[in-house]
C-alpha positions in Angstrom: 120.4 123.0 105.8 117.2 121.2 105.0 117.4 119.1 101.8 114.4 118.1 99.7 114.2 116.2 96.4 112.2 117.2 93.3 111.4 114.5 90.8 110.9 115.0 87.1 110.6 113.0 83.9 110.1 113.4 80.2 110.1 111.3 77.1 111.8 112.0 73.7 110.9 110.9 70.2 114.3 109.7 69.0 117.6 108.4 70.5 119.7 111.2 69.2 122.0 113.6 71.1 119.9 116.7 70.1 116.6 115.1 71.2 118.1 113.9 74.6 119.8 117.2 75.4 116.9 119.4 74.3 114.4 117.2 76.2 116.6 117.4 79.3 117.0 121.1 79.1 113.3 121.6 78.8 112.7 119.3 81.9 115.4 121.2 83.9 113.9 124.6 83.0 110.4 123.5 84.0 111.5 122.1 87.3 113.4 125.3 88.1 110.7 127.7 86.9 107.7 125.9 88.6 109.6 125.6 91.9 111.1 129.1 91.9 114.6 127.7 92.3 117.8 129.7 92.1 120.9 127.9 90.8 122.5 128.4 94.3 119.6 126.4 95.8 120.6 123.2 93.8 122.9 120.7 95.6 122.9 117.9 93.1 121.0 116.3 90.2 120.7 112.5 89.6 119.7 111.5 86.1 118.6 108.2 84.8 117.7 107.1 81.3 115.9 104.0 79.9 118.1 101.5 78.1 117.0 102.7 74.6 118.7 106.1 75.1 122.5 106.0 74.7 123.3 108.8 72.3 124.2 111.3 75.0 124.4 111.8 78.8 121.7 114.1 80.0 124.2 115.7 82.4 125.7 117.5 79.4 122.4 119.5 79.1 122.8 120.6 82.8 126.3 121.8 82.1 124.9 123.8 79.1 122.5 125.4 81.5 125.4 126.8 83.5 125.4 124.2 86.3 129.2 123.8 86.4 129.5 123.7 90.2 126.6 121.3 90.9 127.2 117.6 91.5 125.7 115.5 88.6 125.3 111.8 88.1 123.9 109.7 85.3 122.7 106.1 85.3 121.1 103.6 83.0 117.8 102.0 84.1 117.3 98.2 84.0 114.8 97.3 81.2 111.4 96.6 82.8 108.4 95.2 80.9 105.6 97.8 80.6 107.7 100.8 81.4 108.0 103.9 79.3 110.3 104.0 76.3 112.9 106.7 75.7 112.4 108.2 79.1 114.7 110.6 81.0 114.2 111.0 84.7 115.9 113.3 87.2 116.0 113.9 91.0 117.1 117.4 91.9 118.2 117.9 95.5 117.7 121.4 96.8 118.3 123.4 99.9 114.8 124.2 101.1 116.2 126.7 103.7 116.5 129.0 100.7 113.5 128.0 98.7 109.9 128.7 99.8 106.7 127.2 98.6 105.3 123.7 97.9 107.4 121.2 96.0 106.1 120.5 92.4 107.2 117.3 90.7 107.3 117.8 86.9 106.2 115.2 84.3 106.3 116.1 80.6 105.4 114.5 77.3 103.4 111.6 78.8 106.1 110.6 81.4 105.1 108.9 84.6 106.6 109.0 88.1 107.7 105.4 88.5 108.3 102.2 86.5 105.6 99.5 86.9 107.8 97.3 89.1 108.4 100.2 91.6 104.8 101.4 91.7 103.8 98.0 93.0 106.1 98.3 96.1 104.2 98.8 99.3 103.7 102.4 100.3 104.7 104.0 97.0 102.0 106.1 95.2 101.8 107.7 91.8 102.4 111.4 91.8 100.3 114.0 90.2 101.4 114.5 86.6 102.2 118.1 85.6 102.3 118.7 81.9 100.5 121.7 80.4 102.0 120.9 77.0 100.3 117.5 77.0 97.1 118.6 78.8 97.5 115.8 81.3 94.6 115.7 83.8 95.6 117.1 87.2 94.3 115.5 90.5 94.5 116.6 94.1 95.2 113.0 95.2 94.7 109.5 93.8 91.0 108.8 93.3 89.9 112.5 93.1 89.0 114.2 89.9 89.5 117.9 89.6 87.0 119.9 91.7 83.4 119.4 90.5 84.4 117.0 87.7 83.7 113.3 87.5 85.4 111.3 84.9 83.9 107.9 83.8 85.6 105.9 81.0 84.0 102.8 79.5 86.3 100.3 77.7 84.6 97.5 75.8 85.9 94.8 73.4 86.4 91.1 72.7 88.3 88.6 74.8 92.1 89.1 74.9 92.1 92.6 73.4 93.9 94.0 76.4 91.0 95.7 78.0 92.0 95.0 81.6 95.6 95.9 81.2 94.8 99.1 79.4 92.0 100.1 81.8 94.3 99.6 84.7 97.1 101.7 83.2 94.7 104.5 82.2 93.2 104.6 85.7 96.6 104.7 87.3 97.7 107.6 85.0 94.6 109.5 85.8 94.7 108.7 89.5 91.1 107.3 89.6 89.7 103.8 90.5 89.6 100.9 88.0 86.8 98.3 88.1 87.5 95.0 86.4 83.9 93.8 85.7 85.1 90.6 84.2 86.5 89.7 87.6 83.1 89.9 89.1 81.7 87.3 86.6 84.8 85.2 87.2 84.0 85.2 90.9 80.5 84.1 90.3 81.8 81.3 88.0 84.3 80.2 90.6 81.6 79.8 93.3 79.3 78.0 90.8 82.2 75.6 90.0 83.0 75.0 93.6 79.4 74.3 94.5 78.9 72.2 91.3 76.1 74.4 90.0 75.4 74.2 86.2 76.5 77.3 84.3 73.3 77.0 82.3 70.8 76.8 85.2 69.4 80.3 85.6 67.3 79.6 88.7 70.2 77.9 90.5 72.6 80.6 89.6 70.2 83.3 90.8 69.7 81.6 94.1 73.4 81.2 94.5 74.1 84.9 93.8 71.4 86.0 96.2 73.4 84.3 98.9 76.8 85.4 97.6 78.8 88.5 98.7 80.9 89.8 95.8 82.6 93.1 96.8 85.5 95.2 95.6 87.7 97.7 97.3 90.3 100.1 96.0 93.6 100.8 97.5 95.2 104.3 97.6 96.5 103.8 94.0 93.0 102.9 92.7 93.8 99.3 92.3 91.0 96.8 92.7 90.8 93.9 95.0 87.9 91.5 94.7 86.4 89.5 97.5 84.2 86.5 97.2 82.2 85.9 100.4 84.7 87.9 102.4 87.9 86.2 101.0 90.3 87.8 98.5 89.7 85.9 95.2 93.3 86.5 94.0 94.4 84.5 91.0 91.9 81.6 91.6 89.5 83.4 89.2 92.1 83.5 86.4 92.4 79.9 85.3 91.3 78.8 81.8 88.4 76.8 83.3 87.0 79.8 85.2 87.6 82.1 82.2 85.4 79.9 80.0 82.8 79.5 82.8 82.6 83.2 83.3 81.6 83.7 79.6 79.0 81.0 80.0 77.2 82.4 83.0 77.5 86.0 81.6 74.9 84.9 79.0 72.3 84.3 81.7 70.0 87.4 82.0 69.5 87.0 85.7 73.2 86.9 86.3 73.8 90.0 84.2 71.0 91.9 85.9 72.5 91.3 89.4 76.0 92.2 88.2 75.0 95.3 86.3 73.2 96.6 89.4 76.4 96.2 91.4 78.5 97.8 88.7 76.2 100.8 88.3 76.2 101.4 92.1 80.0 101.4 92.1 80.1 103.8 89.1 77.8 106.2 90.8 80.3 106.9 93.6 82.6 109.0 91.4 85.3 108.8 88.8 86.1 105.4 87.4 87.5 103.4 84.5 85.5 100.3 83.8 86.1 97.6 81.2 84.0 94.7 80.0 81.7 93.7 77.1 78.7 96.0 77.6 80.0 98.9 79.7 79.4 101.7 77.1 76.1 100.2 75.8 74.5 99.0 79.0 76.3 99.6 82.3 77.5 103.2 81.7 75.7 104.5 78.5 76.4 108.0 79.7 80.1 107.5 80.2 82.3 110.6 79.3 84.5 108.5 77.0 83.7 105.2 75.4 86.4 103.0 73.8 86.0 99.9 71.8 89.3 98.1 72.0 90.0 95.3 69.6 92.8 93.2 68.1 93.1 90.4 65.6 92.2 86.9 66.8 95.7 85.7 66.2 97.2 88.5 68.3 94.7 88.0 71.1 95.5 84.3 71.2 99.2 85.0 71.3 98.8 87.5 74.2 96.8 85.1 76.2 99.4 82.3 75.5 102.3 84.5 76.7 100.3 85.6 79.8 99.7 81.9 80.8 103.3 81.0 80.0 104.6 83.8 82.2 102.6 82.2 85.0 104.1 78.8 84.1 100.6 77.4 83.2 100.4 74.8 80.5 98.8 76.2 77.3 98.3 75.4 73.7 98.1 78.4 71.4 95.7 76.7 68.9 93.3 75.7 71.7 93.4 79.2 73.1 92.6 80.6 69.7 89.7 78.3 69.3 88.4 79.2 72.8 88.6 82.9 71.9 86.5 82.3 68.8 83.9 80.5 70.9 83.9 83.4 73.4 83.5 85.9 70.7 80.4 84.1 69.4 79.0 83.7 72.9 79.5 87.4 73.7 78.1 88.8 70.4 75.2 86.4 70.1 73.9 86.3 73.6 70.4 87.7 74.2 71.3 89.7 77.3 73.4 92.8 76.5 75.5 91.4 73.7 79.0 92.6 72.9 78.7 95.5 70.4 80.3 98.9 69.8 78.4 101.8 71.2 77.5 104.3 68.5 79.6 107.0 70.1 82.5 104.7 71.0 86.0 105.3 69.5 87.5 102.2 68.0 91.2 101.4 68.8 92.8 98.4 67.1 95.7 97.4 69.3 97.1 94.6 67.1 100.2 96.5 66.2 100.3 98.9 69.2 102.3 98.7 72.5 100.3 99.0 75.7 101.8 102.4 76.3 100.6 103.6 72.8 97.1 102.4 73.5 97.0 104.2 76.9 98.2 107.4 75.3 95.6 107.2 72.6 92.9 106.9 75.2 94.3 109.8 77.2 94.5 111.9 74.1 90.9 111.2 73.2 89.9 112.1 76.8 91.7 115.4 76.4 89.8 116.1 73.1 86.5 115.2 74.8 87.2 117.7 77.6 88.2 120.4 75.1 85.0 119.9 73.1 82.9 120.0 76.3 84.5 123.4 77.3 83.5 124.8 73.9 79.8 123.9 74.4 
């Protein structure tokens, strides 16, 4: 006997017995149908549900499908920040000696393969989502768009709106690279700070950048790593001082010109999700989808405060709010490529939205864009 495992997941709208059992039955049927499985091929099924689902055990749905002689197990997942809500997962073990063909892992209704904490483990990759009902984009492998198709998404917005977090999640779900353009400006600001170069001296900054190597690489999951003069910049570019300095030097036309050239070169290589202040208006004006992500000033300050607190960095919420206001004015009033919404950008106010809701809104708009393009 040769045993293989098929993974699957789905989400449900409500924590009710009917929703849980119907969602589980749909998932089981899709796994069986897409993999050409006979009931006798199935050895066991392991189910897990997120902590917000307790109205019914999903194994009950398997019994309703006639799986009386198959070993079943149900577990509750530990709550993890950033993970999907109301999610049912399964792992079906089958005897591949009786089943031919390639294994297809099934993901329905916006579900993803792994929780964020597990995705970060070394050697684990996101799987290809399969969901005809949700029109989820299908990829041959991480970083590759469907044959002949290049997807470029621009996400702009003010400081603290959640652009980087959102862009990273969107890129991961689509299986394409994510470029954090703000990190590039932060790297320049870090070097200027270390070399005691004024943030307001264009000529000195241009000379510095001409002798600076800022490069990015993407791992197999599309995650970005930024290197400053050959060294991984890590969290050294995320301090409040460097954050403020990055906004200062970003107002220098010469700095922006050099950075934009680098960003456009990276974008020309293939599919990418890119976030910043002028991506849709200046860096990638021909992007397939442009998003302008915003949130109230109070909410943005609170998010930044919580982010710093999680890193055990001292922070004052009122000071953060004041700094955000200053950055907003700098970004919108600067002469070189100021922050503004592209005419064809879709505005998403994330003030009262979860990160997952924002991501799904962007994915839905991408699907609509692709559908419209097919009709042209």
